C-alpha positions in Angstrom: 0.0 0.0 0.0 1.1 3.6 -0.7 0.1 6.6 1.3 -0.1 9.9 -0.6 -0.3 13.1 1.5 -0.5 16.6 0.0 -0.7 19.8 2.0 -1.9 23.0 0.3 -2.2 26.7 0.8 -5.0 28.6 -0.9 -4.7 31.9 -2.8 -5.3 35.0 -0.8 -9.0 36.1 -0.6 -10.4 32.6 -0.8 -13.1 31.5 1.6 -11.1 28.7 3.1 -14.0 26.6 4.5 -16.0 26.9 1.3 -13.0 26.2 -0.9 -12.0 23.0 1.1 -15.6 21.8 1.0 -15.7 22.3 -2.7 -12.4 20.5 -3.3 -13.5 17.6 -1.0 -16.8 17.3 -3.0 -14.8 16.8 -6.2 -12.1 14.4 -5.0 -13.6 12.2 -2.3 -16.2 10.6 -4.6 -13.4 9.3 -6.7 -13.0 6.5 -4.2 -14.7 3.5 -5.8 -14.4 5.0 -9.2 -10.7 4.9 -9.8 -9.1 1.4 -9.5 -6.5 1.1 -6.7 -7.7 4.2 -4.8 -8.6 2.9 -1.4 -9.2 6.0 0.6 -9.2 9.8 0.1 -10.1 12.6 2.4 -9.7 16.4 2.3 -9.7 18.3 5.5 -8.9 21.8 6.8 -5.7 22.1 8.8 -5.4 24.1 12.0 -1.7 24.6 12.4 1.5 24.7 10.4 0.6 27.6 8.1 -1.1 25.5 5.4 -4.9 25.5 4.7 -5.8 21.9 4.0 -4.5 18.4 3.7 -5.3 15.6 1.2 -4.7 12.1 2.6 -5.1 9.1 0.3 -4.2 5.4 0.2 -3.5 3.4 -2.9 -2.9 -0.3 -3.6 0.5 0.3 -5.1 2.8 2.9 -6.6 1.4 2.0 -10.0 -2.1 2.7 -8.8 -1.0 6.1 -7.6 0.7 6.9 -10.9 -2.5 5.8 -12.8 -4.7 8.0 -10.5 -2.5 11.0 -11.2 -3.2 10.6 -15.0 -6.8 9.4 -14.7 -9.2 11.6 -16.6 -11.6 11.8 -13.7 -8.9 13.0 -11.4 -7.6 15.5 -13.9 -11.1 16.9 -14.6 -11.7 17.4 -10.8 -8.3 19.0 -10.4 -9.0 21.4 -13.3 -12.1 22.7 -11.4 -10.2 23.8 -8.3 -6.5 24.3 -9.4 -7.1 28.0 -9.8 -7.7 28.3 -6.0 -4.3 26.9 -5.0 -1.2 28.9 -4.1 1.3 26.2 -3.1 1.6 22.5 -2.2 3.9 20.1 -0.5 3.6 16.4 -1.3 5.0 13.1 0.3 4.4 9.5 -0.7 5.5 6.5 1.2 5.1 2.7 1.2 3.0 1.4 4.2 
């Protein structure tokens, strides 16, 4: 199993609660639609200077790579990418 964690900041002037809820509504339903994606959650953070965290689990590194290029993921990402200022990502084998 692979764990994929991404922590984001939103652009200035964004309603953070509304933005995170919107992003979660686009990404969380992908569980069960994209093969190998076991779990995905998007939550507001409360410390560390970032605005929200995406936590996900995949069957394998190959499943993560396929998810990153899956048209459903890319379509969701396109709808919220304009809200983002920065990101930090880490993947690891569990």
